[in-house]
C-alpha positions in Angstrom: -98.5 81.6 -48.7 -98.4 82.7 -52.4 -101.6 83.9 -54.0 -102.7 83.5 -57.6 -102.8 87.3 -58.2 -100.7 88.6 -61.1 -98.8 91.1 -59.1 -96.5 92.0 -62.0 -97.6 91.8 -65.6 -95.4 92.9 -68.5 -96.4 92.6 -72.1 -94.0 93.1 -75.0 -91.8 95.5 -73.2 -89.0 97.1 -75.2 -86.5 99.8 -74.4 -84.4 101.7 -76.9 -81.5 104.0 -76.1 -79.6 106.4 -78.3 -75.9 107.1 -78.0 -75.6 110.9 -78.0 -72.1 110.8 -79.4 -72.8 108.6 -82.4 -76.6 109.1 -82.7 -76.8 105.3 -83.0 -79.8 103.6 -81.4 -79.6 100.2 -79.7 -82.2 98.0 -78.1 -81.7 97.0 -74.5 -85.0 95.0 -74.2 -86.7 93.1 -77.0 -90.3 92.3 -76.3 -90.2 91.0 -72.7 -93.3 89.2 -71.4 -93.2 88.5 -67.7 -95.8 87.6 -65.1 -95.0 87.3 -61.4 -97.3 86.2 -58.6 -97.8 88.2 -55.5 -95.7 86.9 -52.6 -93.2 85.1 -54.8 -89.4 85.3 -54.9 -87.9 85.2 -58.3 -84.5 85.9 -59.9 -83.6 87.3 -63.3 -80.1 86.0 -64.2 -77.9 87.0 -67.1 -74.5 88.3 -68.1 -73.4 91.9 -68.3 -75.3 93.8 -71.1 -78.1 91.2 -71.2 -80.7 93.9 -70.1 -81.4 92.7 -66.6 -80.7 96.1 -64.9 -82.8 97.9 -67.5 -85.6 95.5 -66.8 -85.3 96.1 -63.0 -85.4 99.9 -63.5 -88.6 99.5 -65.6 -90.1 97.2 -63.0 -89.3 99.8 -60.2 -90.8 102.7 -62.1 -87.4 104.5 -62.6 -87.3 104.1 -66.3 -90.2 104.1 -68.8 -90.4 101.4 -71.5 -90.2 102.5 -75.1 -93.2 100.3 -76.0 -95.4 97.7 -74.2 -97.4 97.7 -71.0 -96.4 97.1 -67.4 -98.7 96.7 -64.4 -97.3 96.4 -60.9 -99.9 95.9 -58.1 -102.5 97.3 -60.5 -100.5 100.4 -61.3 -100.0 101.1 -65.1 -96.4 102.2 -64.9 -96.2 102.7 -68.6 -98.7 105.6 -68.4 -98.2 107.2 -65.0 -96.9 110.7 -64.6 -93.6 111.4 -63.0 -95.2 112.4 -59.8 -97.4 109.3 -59.8 -94.3 107.1 -60.3 -92.6 108.8 -57.4 -95.5 108.0 -55.1 -95.6 104.4 -56.4 -91.9 103.9 -55.6 -92.2 105.6 -52.2 -95.2 103.6 -51.1 -94.8 100.3 -52.8 -91.1 99.6 -53.5 -87.9 98.8 -51.6 -84.5 98.8 -53.3 -81.4 96.9 -52.4 -78.3 97.8 -54.5 -75.0 96.1 -55.0 -72.7 98.8 -53.5 -73.2 99.6 -49.8 -72.6 103.3 -50.3 -75.7 103.4 -52.5 -77.8 101.8 -49.8 -76.4 103.8 -46.8 -75.3 107.3 -46.0 -71.7 106.8 -44.8 -71.8 109.4 -42.0 -74.9 108.1 -40.4 -75.1 105.2 -38.0 -77.0 102.0 -39.0 -79.9 103.2 -36.7 -80.0 106.6 -38.3 -79.9 105.2 -41.8 -83.0 103.2 -41.2 -84.7 106.0 -39.4 -83.9 108.4 -42.2 -85.4 106.1 -44.8 -88.7 106.1 -42.7 -89.2 109.8 -43.0 -91.3 109.3 -46.1 -93.7 107.1 -44.3 -96.7 108.1 -42.2 -95.2 106.9 -38.9 -95.3 108.6 -35.6 -92.1 109.3 -33.8 -92.6 106.3 -31.4 -93.6 104.0 -34.3 -90.4 105.0 -36.1 -88.2 104.2 -33.2 -89.9 100.8 -32.6 -89.8 99.9 -36.3 -86.1 100.7 -36.6 -85.2 98.4 -33.8 -87.5 95.7 -35.2 -85.8 95.9 -38.6 -82.3 95.8 -37.1 -83.4 92.7 -35.1 -84.9 91.2 -38.2 -81.5 91.3 -40.0 -79.6 90.2 -36.9 -77.7 93.5 -36.4 -79.3 95.3 -33.5 -75.9 95.2 -31.7 -74.4 97.2 -34.6 -76.9 100.0 -34.6 -74.4 102.7 -33.6 -71.9 101.8 -36.3 -71.3 103.8 -39.4 -70.7 102.3 -42.8 -66.9 102.4 -42.4 -67.1 100.2 -39.3 -69.4 97.5 -40.9 -68.2 94.5 -42.8 -69.5 94.0 -46.4 -72.1 91.5 -45.3 -73.2 93.7 -42.3 -73.5 96.7 -44.6 -75.7 94.7 -47.0 -78.0 93.5 -44.2 -78.3 97.1 -42.9 -79.1 98.1 -46.5 -81.8 95.4 -46.5 -83.3 96.9 -43.3 -83.2 100.4 -45.1 -85.0 98.9 -48.1 -87.8 97.6 -45.8 -88.2 100.9 -43.9 -91.3 102.0 -45.8 -93.0 98.6 -45.5 -92.9 97.9 -49.2 -95.0 95.4 -51.1 -92.2 94.5 -53.4 -88.4 94.4 -53.0 -86.1 94.9 -55.9 -82.5 93.7 -55.4 -79.8 94.6 -58.0 -76.8 92.3 -57.7 -77.2 92.2 -53.9 -74.3 89.7 -53.4 -71.9 91.0 -56.1 -69.4 92.3 -53.5 -69.7 89.5 -51.0 -67.8 86.2 -50.3 -69.5 82.9 -50.7 -70.5 82.4 -47.1 -71.9 85.9 -46.7 -73.7 85.5 -50.0 -75.6 82.5 -48.7 -76.5 84.4 -45.5 -78.0 87.2 -47.5 -79.9 84.8 -49.7 -81.2 83.1 -46.5 -82.4 86.5 -45.1 -84.2 87.2 -48.4 -85.9 83.8 -48.3 -87.0 84.3 -44.7 -88.3 87.7 -45.5 -90.3 86.3 -48.4 -91.7 83.4 -46.4 -92.6 85.3 -43.3 -93.7 88.7 -44.6 -95.1 87.6 -48.0 -93.1 90.4 -49.7 -92.7 89.9 -53.5 -88.9 89.8 -54.2 -87.3 90.3 -57.6 -83.5 89.8 -57.7 -81.5 90.6 -60.8 -78.0 89.1 -60.8 -75.3 87.2 -62.7 -74.9 84.9 -59.6 -76.2 81.5 -60.7 -76.7 80.4 -57.1 -79.9 82.4 -57.1 -81.2 80.1 -59.9 -81.4 77.3 -57.3 -82.5 79.4 -54.4 -85.6 81.1 -55.8 -89.0 79.7 -56.9 -88.4 80.8 -60.5 -85.3 81.9 -62.3 -85.6 83.8 -65.6 -82.6 83.7 -67.9 -82.3 86.9 -69.8 -80.0 87.1 -72.9 -79.7 89.8 -75.5 -82.7 91.7 -74.1 -85.2 88.9 -74.0 -86.2 86.1 -71.7 -84.4 83.0 -73.0 -85.8 80.4 -70.5 -87.1 79.7 -67.1 -85.9 77.3 -64.4 -88.4 76.7 -61.6 -88.7 74.8 -58.4 -90.8 71.6 -58.8 -92.7 72.3 -55.5 -92.8 76.1 -56.0 -90.9 76.8 -52.8 -87.7 78.6 -52.0 -85.2 75.8 -51.5 -82.8 75.9 -48.6 -80.2 73.5 -50.0 -79.0 75.0 -53.3 -77.0 71.8 -54.2 -79.9 69.3 -54.0 -82.9 71.3 -55.1 -84.9 69.8 -58.0 -85.6 72.1 -60.9 -87.2 71.9 -64.3 -86.4 73.9 -67.5 -89.3 75.7 -69.1 -89.3 77.4 -72.5 -91.0 80.7 -73.2 -93.6 80.9 -76.0 -94.4 84.5 -77.0 -97.6 85.8 -78.5 -96.4 85.0 -82.0 -95.7 81.4 -81.1 -91.9 81.8 -81.1 -90.0 79.6 -78.5 -86.4 80.2 -77.5 -84.3 77.1 -76.8 -81.6 77.7 -74.1 -78.1 77.8 -75.5 -76.9 74.8 -73.4 -79.7 72.6 -74.8 -79.0 73.7 -78.4 -75.4 72.8 -77.9 -76.1 69.5 -76.1 -78.5 68.3 -78.8 -76.6 69.9 -81.7 -79.5 72.1 -82.7 -78.5 74.6 -85.4 -80.9 76.4 -87.7 -83.8 74.0 -87.8 -85.9 71.8 -85.5 -88.7 69.4 -86.2 -91.8 68.7 -84.2 -92.7 65.1 -83.5 -96.1 64.2 -82.2 -96.7 61.1 -80.2 -100.4 60.5 -80.6 -100.6 57.7 -78.1 -99.1 59.7 -75.2 -100.4 63.1 -76.4 -96.9 64.6 -76.2 -94.9 66.8 -78.5 -91.2 66.4 -79.0 -88.7 68.9 -80.5 -85.7 67.4 -82.3 -82.8 68.8 -84.4 -83.5 68.8 -88.1 -81.2 69.0 -91.1 -81.5 72.0 -93.4 
């Protein structure tokens, strides 16, 4: 069951990079505000270059923000030292990457890959052996424990990668394009495994992807565009839906601390909103409407 604890809290996060060749600076993130409840499963969806991978790297303590504050499980990642960030990642985070060879060491068997990932934890030898088998059973691949990466299918490799990401019993799992190399059927299998993990283990899961199927298969989906959150789609019952085609969602706008709201592109196009909008109050129903306005 999800709690009301703000497990992740970002306030006005920006990230600037400088091209060493041209000395030109560009902004990857532009004032991102984000709050994620403990035990929730959310997705951050956007095209290439939108800033989603930069955001994930900041959430996982691998990259520092240029400005703003970020708290994850009470840890102020914006102000921790390098050693403190290493401890945070080792004890609190699991990572699942798009490419299998980033999740797994190719010369090791599936069993040994999971075992190797557990070396950083405080497990006895017997505890490690038991947990490896439990994790392989959890992803449905105990019968493939003696296979190396080259003998696994793409879906199997990604599920073993999921077992590796859970080896240190993390509180939060970050998945970066976890289905980018998979076919449609295998993609739905991986999404289902992530849902089961979230429901059964109460692990907070953050997926960054361009795959729009995650929009309907997570409790909330944040659309990121040009380095800022452009809108939110969320489940009406706050659950992870199993049927992506029939799940009911609602579109939510984001209002930042300055009172600015970003209207999603498809709504601007649908209602022919250009440069101006007008606000119409319905006093009787106590509702506020946004309508296109002429210049």
